[in-house]
N, C-alpha and C positions, 0 to 999 in steps of 0.2 A: 764483601761478597756482591757480585753483580746479580741483582734480582731477576734479570732476564734469563739467567742460567737455570732458574727454577721452573721456567716455562717448558713444558714438554715439547718434543719435536712435532707431535701430532697437532698441538694447538697452533704452533708456528705455521705449519703447513695449511691448516684450516684458515687462518687469518690471511695468508698469502693467496689462497684460492678465492676467498671471499673478495679480496681487493681486486683480483684479476677479473672476476665476473662483474664486479661493480664498474670497473673501468670500461670493459667491453659493452656493458649494458647501456651506457650513455648513448652510444651510437644506435643501438636497437631502439631506444626510446625516440631519438630524433628522426629515425626512419619510418616511424609508424604512420605518420600523416594524420588525416582527419579521423576522428573516432566516430563511426556511424552507429546509431542506435535506432531501434524500431525497424522491424523487418516486414511486417504485414502491410499489404497495400490497403489504403483506406482513402475515403473522401469525406470532406466536410459537408454535412447535410443541414446544419443549423448553426447560426452564430448569434451571440448576444453579448454585448459588452466584451469582456475578455475571454469568455468561454466559447468552446467549440464542441459540437456534437459530431463525432466521427462514426462512419459506418464502414466496417471492414469488408473487403471483397471476399466473396465466397471462394473456398478452395475445393468444394465438393459439388457433385451434381445434385444430390439430395440434401436438402436442408431441413432442420427442425422448423416446424411452422410458426413457433412462437419466438420472436426476437428476444435477445438478452441484452440488457443495458448494464454496463459496468460503471459503478460509481466509485471513483478513487478518492483518496484523502486529499486535503488541501496542502499537505506537506509533501515536498519533493514532487517528482514528475511521474505521470502514469506510464511512461514507456518502460518502466521496470517490468510490466506485465507483457511486454513484447520486445525484450531486450535484443535478442539476436537469434539467428537460425538455430533451431534445436533447443533453445532456452527461452521459450516464450509460451506462457499460458494461453495467450490469445491465439497464437498459431496452432497450439494443440486443440483448442476448442473449434477453430475453423476446420481443422482436419477431421473433426468428429461430426461436422455438419451443423454446428451451432451458428446461428445468425447473430453476429456480435456488433454492438454499439458501445461507445465509450465517451464519457464526458471529460474533456480536457479543461481544467480550470484556468489555464494560462498563467500569466504573471501579473498579479495585482499591482496597481499603481497607487500613489498617495491619495488620489481622489476616491479610491474604493474603501478607505479606512472605516467608513460608517456602515458598510454592509453587515448585515446580521445573519444569524443562522436561519431566520425566517426568509431572508432574501435567497439564500442558497437552497433551502429545502422546499419551502412553499413556492419559491420563485423559479430558480434555474432548473432544479431537478424535475419539478412538476411540468414545466413547459417542455422539457426534453422528452419526458414520457408521453405527453400529448402529441408531440411531433411524430413520434414512432407509432403511436396508436392510430393516428390519422392516416399515416402512410399505408398501414396494413389493414385499415378498417377494423381494428380490434378495440375491445374495451379494456384489455389488460396486456401486460408483457411480463417477462421474467426479469428479476433484478439481482445483480451480484455486487455486493459491497466489499471493498478492500480496506481493512484497518479502520481509520476514521470514517471512510466512505461507507463501511458497514454500519457504523453508528447512525450515519445519515440515512441509510437505507432502512434501518429499523424504525427510525422516527417517521420517515416517509410512509412506510407500510402501515404503521399504527394510525396515520391520518388518512391515507388514501388506499386502503386495502383492496377496494374494488378494482384498482388499476394495476395491482400486482398479482400475477397468477402464482408464481413460485418465488421464494426468497432464498438466496445463497449468501452467507456471510463468511468471510475469510479473515483470519487473524483479527477478529473484531472484539474490542473490549466491551463488556457489559457491566460487570461489577468492577468498579475502578478503585476499590479499596481492599484488594486481596493482599495477603501478607508478602508475597514475592514481587509485587509491583513496585519496583524501585523508582520508576518515573513518577508514579503517583505520590510516593513518600517525599520526593524532592519538591514536587509542585504544590503540595498541600500548604506549605509555609510561605509561599511567594506572594508578594503584594501585586496581584495582577492589575489592579486598577492603576497603581503608580506606573507600572511598566507601559500599559497602553496609553495612559494619559500623557506620558512623556514621549513615547516613540511613535504613536499612531500605529502604523503597520509594524508588525514584528519582523525584524530582519531574518531572512532565511539562514544566514550564516550563524546567527545566535542560536536558532533552533537546532541547527545541525551540530553545533558544538555541544549542546546539551545531550543529544542522542549519542554522540561519540564518547562522552565521558561516562556513560553507563557501563561501557566495557573498555576502559582506557588502554589497558595493556594490549588487548587483541586488536582494537580498531585504530589505535593511534601509534602503535609501536611495532608489535610483532608482525603485522601484515606487510609492513614496508621492509623489514629484515627478510621476511620470506620471499618478498618480491625479487630479491637478488638471485634466488635460485631458478627463476623462470625467465630471466632477461634474455636468454638465448633461445627461447621458445616463442616464436611470434604469435602463435595461436593462443597460448596461455596468457601471454602478455596483453594481447588485445582484449581477452576476456576480463583481465584485471582492470584495464583502463576504461572499459565500458562501465564497469561497476563504479569506478572512481568518478567518472563523468556524472553518473546518476546521483551518487552520494552528495556531490558538491554542486549539483544543479538544483539549488534550493530557492524556490520563489518566496518572496515575503508573504507573511500571513496577515490577512485583513484584521485590523485591530479589534473591532467590535465583535466579530465572529469568534476571534481568539478569546476575548474576555468572557463571552458567554460560555464557550465550550469548556474552558479551564474551570470556571466557577461552578457551572451546573453539573458537569460530569466528573472531573478529576477532584475538585475540592469538596463538593457536596454530595457526590455519588447519587444524584437524583434520578438517574435512569432506572435503577432497580426499585426506587421508592415511588415511582409513578408520578413524579412532580416536575419533570423537565417541562419547561415552557418554550414553545416555538411559536412566535407570533402570538396569536390568541388561543393556541391549542395547547392542551396538556397531554404529554405523551404517556400513554398507558400501554405497556407491552402486553398486558393480559388480553388486549383486544385482538391481538394477532392470532388468527386461527388457520391461516393458509399453510401449505407445506413449507418446511424449512430444512435446508442443509447447512449445517454449521461446521466449518473447517478451521481447525486451529493447528498451531505448530508446537510440537512437543518441547522444543528447546528455545522457544521464543523468549527473548530477554526484554522486549518492548511491551508485548501483550502476553503475560503469563497464561498458560493453559487454563488455570482456574478462572481467570477473568473472562474468558470466552465461554467455557463450559457452563458458566452460570446462566446462560441464556435459557436453557431448558426449563429452569425453575420459574421463569417470569412470563413465558408465553403460553398460550392455550392451544397451540397447534397439536392436533392428534397425529399428525404425520411429521414427526421431528426426527432428524437423523444427524449424527455428528461423525466427523472423520478426523482422526489424528494423523498429521503428517510428520514423519520422523526427520525433523530438521528445524531450522530457525526461522525468524520472522521474514528474512529476505529469501532464504533458500526455497521457501514454499512457492516462490514465483520464478526463480531463475535457474534452479538446478535442473539437470536433464531428467532426473527421476520425477521431478514435479510435473513435467510436461506429460508424462505417462500417468502417474498416480492421480494428480489433481484434475487434469483435463478430462481423462477418461471417466473418472468417478462423477464429475459434474455432468458430462454429456449423457452418461447412462442414467443418472438420476433425473435429468431433464426429460429424456426420452420417455421414461416411465410416468412422469408427472404432467406431461403435456398432452396426454390422451384426452 
């Protein structure tokens, strides 16, 4: 018996259609040209080592009087917050009259391997805040931290609260030992000292592979099968390729800062215990009393909601608000509904708290 006779005609047709789309798709991919990311006009206003402080050009006549500094994670690139027209949190904020700045950490080189969290938080972030404060003749600004950048923002605020008027955290882990935190479970048993001592800076490709394996079927298989369905739609294909460019645009991570972060936060969960040490300072979240808006993603596989929601239990802000976004870790920044939900909620909240 010929086993192929057992295959239904529908399956044969589906395979034939798939192969035809795949064949035509090669041309679509080759015709795409350069993949452009980042849509909002900006200028560099401060540079130090590999970092650049950018100021985004206003898109409205009336602006919020208090500038907002976005602190991104050291992993991947910050243009995920300004990916493309209509899918940009930064563009949404600008359209709401928010005056936006952003720190771009750049691409670390081997000579940077000894930089510590102290260098990043007490050094680069603090100097960027000072640059903005001096420009506006202000004593404080608003701070928005994204993922690991939110952790940095919490640490910074705990040390320099007089320089932060309002704090916004998005997809920010606080309790690193929640039950659903798969990344934390993986990292707990890793010998970080051996990795850093051997490699120096941590290759971005290695970190990226770790994140992809958290959802291997979805992120390493299914999405590429689904790609075939949109190969004849240039707009959807460009959207897909922009995301691919961001995912695999992974800077190396500075060795010493990586060692400190994994040990103190992921392995020892010291942020909620009030024992994180940054330079000569001990980070005590209970010292934070300024207004806080904490935004988390309901379906986040990298920073589970419980890990973010925990923040309320450890700060002493009497003006604390949380917002759940119905999506995942990345969708909170790039989906079209995010531009409306997230940007508008942030701008309304800032308008109320900048009085």
